[in-house]
PASEGU-634953 format. One record per residue: residue in three letters; x negated, y, z of N, C-alpha, C, CB in turn. Coordinates in pm, whole numbers, plus 50000, padded with zeros to 5 digits. Last residue first. Glycine has a CB too. Layout:
<pts>
ALAXYZXYZXYZXYZ ...
</pts>
This chain:
<pts>
MET483545078948683482675073648790481375068148732483405062548869 LEU484755088148452484835096348572483885091848682486235096348626 LYS484565069948251484035083248225483935091748353484915090348122 SER485855047748345484415046548314483765059948286484215037548196 GLU488535058048369487735053948486486245053648455488185040248534 PHE490485066348195489175072848189488255069048305489355087748188 LYS492765050348246492215051348111490785056548110493075060148026 LYS493255054048524492985040848467492255041948334494295033048449 LEU493705081348543492615075448620492265061348572492985075048768 PHE495965084948371494685091548345493525084348415494745106148391 TYR498015069148493497625067448352496205072648328498625074548260 ASN498115080848748497755066748732497285063848590498955057848766 PRO498885107948687497625104748756497185090248736497765107448904 TYR501455105548549500225109148477498945105748554500245123948447 THR503955101448639503055089848641501695092848579503695078248567 SER505255126048609505225119748742504265108048752506615115148778 HIS505155131648334504355139648428504195132648562504985153448449 LYS504815104348106505635112448197504735119848296506655103548272 GLU503055105347794503135100747933503995110148018501725099647994 LYS502485110247537503915109847569504125105547715504675100347474 THR499665132847481500315119947498501825121647516499715112547620 ARG496755145047342498135148547373498925135347375498735158947268 GLU493345150547436494415141847384495765147347428494235127147435 TYR489895157947408491265162847419492225152147367491455176047340 PHE486645161947544487655152947487489055158647511487535138747548 GLY484145187147450484875178447541485925170047469485525186547650 GLY483105205147272482445192147283483125182547378481035194147327 ASN484895226847313483435228647321482695215447345483085238547434 MET487685229247304487085219247394485565220147405487455205547347 GLN489615243947169488675251247255487825242047342489445260947344 THR491665231747041490675238546956489595245647036491375248646866 GLU493195222147250492665212647152491575218747065493785207547063 ALA494235243647385493015237347437492385227847337493315229847566 LYS496675249747278495505257147227494205250547270495545271747277 LYS498335233747436498195230947293496945237647236499435235647216 GLN498045246047684497725231847669497505228347521498855223147727 ALA498975271747624497565269847658497165255147644497285274747801 ALA501705266747576500875272947471499395270347498501145288047463 ILE502485256947824502635248747703501715253947593504095248647655 VAL502035279247985501295266748010501325257947886501895259148132 ASN503855297447880502415300747875501555288347899502075311547978 ALA506295285147934505895287147794504395289947782506685298747732 TYR507665276248164506225274248150505745275748005505845260448202 LEU510395281148157509635284748277508135284648255509975275248390 ASN511355272947914511865285547969511055290548088513305283848010 GLU510175248247873509745259447789510215272947844510275257647648 ASP508975227148113510165234648073509745247247998511035238148197 TRP506825200548023506975213648085508175221048026505695221948066 ASN506405177647881506775176248023507155189448088505645169848100 ASP505435184047637506875181747645507345179947790507255169447563 PRO502675184447663503405197147673504915195447685503095205647552 ASN500735164447815501975162447741502795175147756502775149747792 CYS497155158647816498385165847849499565160847768498185180847824 SER493805158747912494925150347869496225157047911494825135847929 PHE490535164647876491805172047886492915163447826491705185847812 ILE487595164048015488535154347961489925160247983488385139948030 SER484425180247990485875181048011486615169447944486415194247957 LYS481795182347933482155173048041483675171748058481525177548172 ALA481595202547745481365188747701481725178347808479915186947662 ASN484275224647856482935221647805482805206847773481855225847906 LEU486305252047954486215238747896484825236647836487305236647788 LYS486505278448027485795269448119485605255448061486555268548251 ALA488135291147853486695293647838485865284547927486375308147870 LEU490705285647943490135277647835488635279647815490845280947707 HIS491945301948129491175290448178490325284048068492105280048237 GLY493485320848002492235325148061491365313848114492505334548171 ASP495785306347938494855310047831493495314047887495435321447748 LEU496265280148180496575293248123495485296948023496695304048235 THR497675250548300496605256748222497085269948166496135247348108 THR498235224148503498645238048482497465245348418499085244948618 ALA497485192548345497235203148442497855216548402495755204948461 ASP497345165348287498555173048257498585185448347499855164448276 ILE494525166648434495575156548430496925163448414495555147748558 TYR491325169848351492525178148357493725169048329492455190048253 GLY488195163548494489425157948441490615167148460489705144848506 ILE484905163848424485965172748475487265168148411485655188048442 ALA481915145748520483085148248436484045157748505483795135148400 LYS479225151648633479605139448562480755142148466480005128548662 ASP478875174348777477795170748686478085158048606476515168948764 ALA480765201648895480775187848848479605185248753482115184648777 LYS480785228248948480205219549051480115204949006481015220449178 GLY482235241148754480775241948748480075233248850480345256048768 SER484895239448827484355229948728482835230048720484925232948592 ASP486395255048993485225248249052484545238748954485655240549174 ARG488405265348821487575274348903486295267648949488365279349025 PHE489605241948718488925251348629487955260148707489965260248554 THR490615232148964489635224448888488885233248789490315212848814 ALA492475251249033491345248849124490225241249052491815240849248 PRO494275248648811493495260848832492305259148925494375271648887 GLY495325221148855494495225148742493675237748765495355227148622 GLY497115214649044495705214249084494755218248973495355200449132 GLY499575213248926499205225948988497785226249042500135229049098 SER498375185948751499465195648754498975208948814500665190148835 TYR495375175848897496665171548845497685182848859497155158848919 GLY491955176348836493105183648885494365179048817492925198448865 CYS488695165048937489915163448859491035171648921490315148648849 ILE485225162448917486355170048973487545168448881485995185148993 THR482425143049007483515145248913484615152948986484065131648854 THR479005137849054480205144849099481175147048984479835158349162 THR476805111149163477335120249062478605126749116477625112848928 SER475925102649421475105100749301475525110449191475215086249251 ILE475705110249761476445112449637475505110749518477095126449635 GLN475375086850033474875097649949475685098449820473365095549917 THR475785077350371476295077050235475775089050158477845076850233 LYS475635072050642474435070850559474815069250412473575058750604 ASN477745078450801477795065450733476605062750643479055064450652 GLN477105103750891477375093250989477315079450926478735095451052 ALA476925117950651475745116350737475935104650833475465129250815 LEU479565117650560478505111150482477275108450568478115119950362 VAL480765132550763481225118850736480145111150659482555118950655 PRO479575157650751479365149250869479765134650847480145154850985 LYS480335164950467478965164650520478805155750643478525178550554 LEU483035167850398482305155450367481005154050444482015154850218 GLU483695193550464484375182650535483635169450514485825181350487 ALA482045207350284481885209450427482525198150507482495222850468 GLU483035198950035481645196150072481455197150222480685205750001 ALA485615209950050485445195450040484035191350081485745190549896 LYS484975237050047485625231450165485475216150166487115235250168 ALA483975238749788483105242049901483665236250031482945257349914 PHE486215233049629485115223449637484205226049756484305223749508 ASN489415239449786488295242849699487145233149723487845257349722 GLY493085240649793491755237549844490655242149748491625222649869 SER495565242749691495025254849755493605252849805495915259149869 MET496235217649614495915227149508495335240249563497155230149426 GLU494555195249846495725202449795495285212549691496485209449911 ALA492505166449777492705179949829493975185949772491495188949796 PHE490715138249840492015142749792492305156249858493155132249824 VAL487755124449754488315135349834489615139549769487315147449846 LEU485875094349761487025101849712487385113049809488235092549690 ILE483245076449641483625085549750484765093949693482405094549800 ALA483915043949484483555058249487483855064849622484285065649377 LYS484765017449473483525021149406483035035349431483685019349261 LYS487175013449601486115003649622484755008249570486484990749556 PHE488835033149517488585032249661487405022949690489855027349735 TYR488895026649245488305039349287487945038849436489275051049259 SER490325002649236488895002649202488195015449245488715000749051 PRO493035008849282492205003149390490715003849362492584988749413 PRO494015040549132493775026049124492855021149236493175022548989 THR496245063849262494825061249237494575046149238493945068249344 GLN498765069949336498575065249199497115062549164499135075449103 GLY498655079749594499425067549570499255061949431500855070149594 TYR497185103549557496625092449636497325079349600496755095349788 VAL499075119249425497835115349357497225103149427496825127149354 ALA501135121549611501465118649471500245114049392502075130849405 PRO499885129449854500415115749837500725111949693501665114249918 ILE499165157849812498185146949807498795133149786497385146949934 HIS501825174849620500875172649730500045159749716501625172249861 THR503405184549430503915172549497502925167549603504185161349394 THR501955204749315503015208649409503645196749480504085216249335 GLY498895185949296499765196849254500805200049359500435193449123 ALA495465179449405496865176049382497645188249335497495170249510 PHE492245173149299493145183549345494575179849307492755197349286 LEU489805151049383491085151849312491975162549375491785138149313 VAL486505142549329487385151749402488655153349320486695165649429 VAL484375116549355485495121249273486395129749363486295109149209 LEU481035106849351482065114649420483115118849320481445126949492 PRO479345075249339479895087149271480965093749357480495083349134 PHE476895066749590478145064249520478605076849448479225059349617 LYS474255050949764474685061649675475935057449597473555065449577 GLY474515040250115473975039949979474505051449897474325026749912 ALA476915026350312475515030750313474935029250173474665022550417 PRO479505015450302479245028650245477795033450248480055038450314 ASN481194990850281479724991150295479165004250239479084978950220 PRO483825003650071483314993450164481784993850166483814979350123 PRO483815040150026483965026349981483505016450088483185024049852 LEU485755065350189484445059650159484625045050120483475060950281 SER487865092850146487745078150144486325074250108488745071850044 ILE489685118950293488385114250243488355099050250487205120350326 VAL492045143150254491875128950281490585124450214493105120550231 MET492425175350415492015166750305491975152250350490645171050250 GLY492805191150632493895190450536493575182050414494275204050493 GLY490455186350780490655199250715491765199250612489405203650652 SER490635151850735489835162950787490135175650709488335159550780 GLU490895118550775491715130350752491025142250817493175128450807 TYR489345091150618489275101650719490225112850680487825107050735 GLU488985055950561489555069050529489505078450649490995067450482 VAL487215030350403487465037250529487915051450496486195037350622 ASN488145000450216487565013850232487855019350370488095023450125 GLY489564978350171488254976350233487534989550256487404967350148 HIS491934988650084491054982549985489654980050040490974991349861 LYS493415002850260493994990350210493074982750116495294993250141 GLY491305015250530492155016550412492645002950366491395023650299 ALA491015023050869490865012550768491825014950653491104998650829 PHE489875055650954490925045550954490665035450843492305052050936 GLY487675074551173488025068351046489105057851062486805062250982 GLY486685086451401488005090351356488425084351224488075104951345 ALA484355081951536484265087751402485615092051348483635077751307 ASP483335086551849484545082751777484555089751641485815086351859 LYS480965099351927480985084851912482175080151829481035078252049 GLY481025126251977480625121951843480675107151821479275126751814 ALA480315122052318480695131352211480155126352077480165145552240 PRO481035088952441480155100552428480615109352311478695096152408 GLN484365080252556483205077952471482335090552464483645073752330 PRO486055066852842485675078452761484385075752684485495090952850 HIS488055046552938486765043552873486355055352785486855030552789 ALA490425055753036489605047453126488215044753070490305034353155 LYS491405068852814491195076552937490275069053033492535079553005 ASP491655047752636490705058652607490395066952731491255067652498 TYR493725032952761492375027152743491345038252724492355017452623 THR495825050952739495395046552872493985040852866496365036052929 ALA496005051952462495715064252536495215060952677496965073252544 LEU496735025752404495435030652360495035043452433495435033052210 TRP499335025152508498315016252564496925021352528498505001752511 LYS500575044852343500535046252488499435037652550501895042552549 LYS500305034952077499735047852117499565049052269500605059252067 ASP500875013551913500395011052050499745023452110499394999352050 VAL501695025751672502545015751739502155014151885502445002251667 GLY499545042151598500835047951630501725038651709501545051951504 GLU497535023851556497275034851650498585041751690496305045051588 TYR498655008451351498565003051486498335013951590497454992651495 GLU498375026251133499695021351173499665016351317500165010051079 LYS495575029951119496465041251145497835036651196496625049651019 ASN493005014151259494205010751183495255021251216494724996051216 LYS489615026451238490885024551306491995020651206491275037351381 PRO486495009751170487545019651139488865016151206487755020650988 LYS484005003551424484934998351324486025008851296485574984951372 GLY482165010851625482205018251498483125012951391480875018851443 ASN482154999851876481344993451773481484999551634481684978951765 GLU483845014552045482445012552082481565007451969482365002952196 ARG486355017551928485845028052015484345026852041486585027952146 THR486844994951771487015008251713486425019451797488465010951691 ALA486234973151939485674973851804485734987951747486404964251713 LYS487744978652167486284978152178485644979752039485834964752242 ALA490344976952061489864989352122488334989652129490454990952263 TYR490474950051972490634961251879490024974051936492124963551846 ALA490154936352213489214933952103489274945452002489534920552033 LEU492364945852358491004948752405489984946952294490644939752523 ARG494504935552204494344949952229492924953552269495304954352338 CYS494034907952220494054914852092493804929752111495394912552019 LYS494284903452496493034900252426492934907752294492924885152401 GLU496954910252541495894918552600494554915952533495794915852751 LEU498144889052407498394902752363497314912052415499784907552410 GLN497274868252566496834868752426497064882652366497574858152342 PRO498534872752817497074874152805496574874752661496394862552875 ASP501454892652851500854880552794499344882352775501514876952660 THR502864914152940501844908953030501114896752974502464905353163 GLU504824919352753503724928852766502574923652852504234941752824 PRO505674888952579505884898552687504644907252704506214891352820 LEU505794886752220505204882952347505564893152455503674881552335 ARG508864884952032507554890552061507084885952198507594905952054 ALA511454886051842510584875451895509184880851913510574863051801 ASN513634900351744512874905451859511994894851925513824911251962 ALA515134871751605515204886151629514414889751754516674890851642 LEU513094846751453514024850951556514014866151570513684844351691 GLN512824842451096512274844351229513344849151326511124854351225 MET512054825950790513064830550886512394832451023514254820450896 GLN510904827750471510484827950611511574833950698509164835950627 LEU511594830250209512114818550280511704818150427511644805950212 ALA510284852450103511734852750118512264841750209512394851649984 ASP507714862550059507964854050176509454853650208507164859150297 ALA507934878449832506994867149831507244857449946505564872149838 SER511384886549747510084889149810509234876549814510284894649953 THR513894881949654512854884349554511474886849615513234896249469 SER515594878849874515404867449783514284869449681516664864749710 LEU515864886450167515044892850063514644882449959513784899550124 PHE518694889650339517914879150275517174885350157518834867250229 ASP518664913350612519024909150477518144897850428518934920950382 THR517704922150854518784912250857519164907050719520004918250921 GLY514094924950913515424929650877516444918450873515384936650743 GLY511514916250950512294919351069513694924251042511584929351148 LYS510184907450736509954921450772510754925650895510294930450655 ALA511124882050699509714883550739509374897750779508814879250627 ASN514484883950841513514881250735512104884050785513834889650609 ARG516194867651115515604879251051514674874950938514854887851152 LEU519354854151230517944853151195517484865751120517684840651109 GLY521994850451309521244861851362519764861351334521454862651509 GLN523524831551194522694827051305521854838451365521784815851260 LYS524684846250990525544840251090524754836151214526274828251032 LYS522514852250825523114862950905523984857451017523944872250817 MET522074826850710521004833850783521594844350877520024840650684 ALA524474822350579524064813350687522984819650774523564800050629 ALA524454842950388525524842350488525124833650606526804837050425 SER522164836150236522244848950305523284848750417522574860150207 TYR522954811050134521744812250217521824825050302520454812450128 VAL525184818549979525334809250091524164810550188525444794750040 ALA523974835549788525054840449873525234831849997526354840949794 ILE522134818249666521664830449734522724835549831521314841349631 PHE523914799249556522894795149654522434807249735521694788449584 LYS525314814949374526014808849487525044804949596526804796549441 ALA523284821149194523944832049266524684826649388524924839549173 TYR522794795449097521744802449172522354813849254520664807949076 ASP525174789048966524724781049079523714788549164524114767949029 GLU525194809048768526294808148864525864800448988527514801548799 LYS522924802848621522994815748690524074815548798523274827048589 SER521994768148684522654778748609522644791748690524104774748573 VAL518644755948768520104756248779520674767848697520524757648927 ALA515904757848741516524744748721518044744848724516024735348825 LYS514934782648799514674777448664515484764948634513204774548648 LYS515634785049068516224794048970516084788848827515594807748981 LEU513924766549191515374764349190516034772649079515994767949327 ALA511484778849150511684765349100513174762049090510974755149190 ASN511874802749289511694802949144511934789249082510294807749109 LEU511904796949561513174799549493513034799449341513734812849538 ASP509724769449660510114783549646511394784849566508994791549579 ALA509404742349692508584751149776509004765749767507144749949737 LEU511904716949730511234727149649510514737049741512254734449558 ASN512654682549749512284694849819511524704249727511434691549943 LYS515324666049599513904669349588513614682549657513474669949440 GLY518044662049601517244654349694515754657149689517454640049668 ASP518924681549419519124667249391518184658549473518904664549242 LEU516864704149569517694701949451517724687149416517174710149332 GLN516444727249827516334713249789517294711049671516664703549910 PRO514654755749960515694749449881515384734649851515884757049750 CYS513694761550311513454760650167514594753750092512154753250141 VAL512734780750562513924773150524513974773150371515244779150587 ASP510084782150773510444783750633511634774750604509254780450539 ARG510084799351088510184786951010510484790650865511294777351068 THR508904814551391509184815051248509254800851190508104823251175 ALA508034814551651509304821251624509634821951476509284835051682 ASP505874809951866506554800251780507964805351749506614786251849 ILE503674837751834504684830551912505434821351816505664840451984 MET502094850851665501484846951793502454839451883500964859351865 GLU503544859351453502634848151429501964843251557501574852151328 SER504784881951537505574869651544504694857351521506714870051441 ALA502504902251732503074897351607503834884351627501974895351505 ASN501234925451875502314917051923503094911651804503254924852020 CYS499554942351758498924931351829499974921351878498094936551947 THR500324954751428500634952851570499814941451628502134950051588 GLY499974955051159500114967951225500454966751372501154975951156 ALA497654938150944498734937751041498774951051114498564925951141 ARG495594944050785496574934550730497774932950823495914920850706 ALA493514959250875494724966250829495694957050757494344977750738 ALA491514946651002491444946450855492644953550792491364932050805 LEU492354948851262491164956351221491014956951070489914950151283 VAL494464930451255494734944651279493564953151232495014947251430 GLU493124906351215494114910851118494394925751133495424902851134 VAL491564905251446490894905451315491854910751209490394891151276 ALA493574903051636492754915251634492024916551501491754915251750 GLN494434877251594495314888151556494554901351550496484889251653 GLU492264863351701492564861951558493484873251510493214848351531 ASP492474870451970491274874251896491524873551745490094865051934 GLY494944858852037494774873252045493564878051965494624877452189 THR495714833351792495264837851923495154853051922493904831251960 ARG498564822251609497334830051618497004833051764497454843051539 LEU499814789651549499914802151622498554809151631500454799651762 LYS500484778151235499584776451348499554789951420498124771851301 PRO503934775951121502614782151131501804777751253502764797051133 ARG505624756550911505464758351055504064763751082505704744951131 GLY505894750350650506104764250686505954766950834507454768550643 ALA505714723450632504544731250587504674745750628504364730250434 GLN508204715750698507164713550799505904721550763506824698350813 SER511074733850622509784728750574508794727350689509214738050466 ILE514334725250650513254732050723511924725750682513464731050879 PHE516454729150360515804721050463514734729350532515194708050403 VAL519454729950159518284736250219517714726950325518644750050281 ARG520784720649832520764720349978519584728650027520674705650030 MET522674711749551521774721549612521904720949764522084735749559 SER523114691249301523254690549446522224699949509523074675949497 LYS524814700449004523564699549078523844699349229522634711149043 VAL526864683148784526834692048899525554689748980528084690048988 ASP527484673948515526114674448570526004684548683525104677748459 LYS530294694648430529494682548415528094684748474529404678548267 VAL533194706648580531804709648545531014696548539531154719548647 GLY535784704348661535394697248541533994700148494536334700348434 LYS536554714048898536744722948783536384716148651535904735448800 LYS535654694249066537104695249043537404704048922537804700949168 THR532954700949067533374688249008534864688648975533074676649104 GLN533024724849208532564724849069533004712148997531034726249063 ASP533814715649458534694724749384534314725249236534634738849445 LYS531584700749529532874694049512533834702549430533494690849649 GLY529684721449550529504710749453530804703349425528454700949502 TYR530794735749765530674742149634530514731649525529474751849632 GLN530454717349970531804720749928531794727349790532474730050030 GLU527654718449987528314705849953529734708349903528344696450076 LEU527314744650068526804740449938527434727349893525284739149942 ARG528454744050323529024752650221528584748450081528634767250247 THR526754725750449528204723250445528854731350335528854726550582 ASN524314738950425524524726550351526004722650344523724715350416 ALA524664761050598524434763050455524744750450376522994767450430 ASP524994747750848526024756650795525894758350644525944770250864 THR522544733950871523824726750875524934735150812524194723151019 VAL520724755250864520684744650762522014737350756519544734750791 MET521404769151098521504775750967521574765450856520314785150945 ARG520784749951286522174754151273522394761051138522554763651389 LYS518034749351247518814737151222520294740551207518624726951337 CYS517354774851334517224771751191517974758951155515734770351153 VAL517824771951609518604781751532518544778551383518084795951558 THR515914752151676517344749951699518194759251614517684751951846 GLU513514765251612513874752551548515374749951559513074740851610 ILE513454787651780513574789351636513994776551564512254794251579 ASP515534782552076514264783852006514504784351855513314772352042 ASP518074802252242517644790452167516324793152095518724786352065 ALA517684818452560517944818852416517414806252348517294831352354 MET519244810252865517984810752789518294809952639517024799152832 
</pts>
């Protein structure tokens, strides 16, 4: 029978403290003054209250967890914390501030070696000591999970399935993949009426997301009501490049549609229609933005926007400039574009300054790869 987490962590503590004690002796022999006594201990505060299946289902539904079979449901974790001169410390930062760089580096090396020697895992399930992570001191047993027949695991699965299949709660995309086989069996045994499954997934900001027609749609928390619509056309780096740089506030306050540069506003409207109807969501204002290669689509569909039109270091040609108007926000850095390949884009971006027809123009030093985040943060109040 495998040893429990307490036993394994005690062995880790013994091993680490033996090495740290020897390090202190070696420092004294070298003539180092004021040698610090560094040790580790098992924190009682780090001993978690085990989650029930129902409690874990809440975490999965909120997208804070990606599995119903979590280490928090089994007594398999402990916090192994630093101790300095007999004083227990709650985190590594306190130790780092109190000792020399040499001492701290030694502590990290000893801790890591002792952890690996006992076969312990970090909070993410890996073998490395993640000294800079928020939960660096959490140790857990390898492959510490409930058996498939455990009643608490089944409770979590059933609670999640009922909430997402029958009660309209958004799905957790990560969990749907992890427990695909079990969920497929459940769905087969519990077929839902046509249209019952909305297909939405829980976002990271309390929002609900849908993947439809090659687009990603996001509705804010509590979506019944009127909200601004922001359509964002991506460039050659595709939707993830824009989605990943969109500030959390947008997901919380607006209806978002992320589209590829080959998309169009009419398609976005068509994909939105059933989602909005199902959630009793209405559009208050419309903004269209285009990043990089998404610029031409934004120029083409700019007439559909009644709030703002954002050009995010966008691909721009001379023929596009007539579309600029008082709603336009044009931000660019011509230095981002290779003059040998994009001379016409550079020229048009610069010429736009004199063609804004009441709109806003700026030229920046922002890198092309980080432009969406810069733009969406700076002009948030203008776009929503």
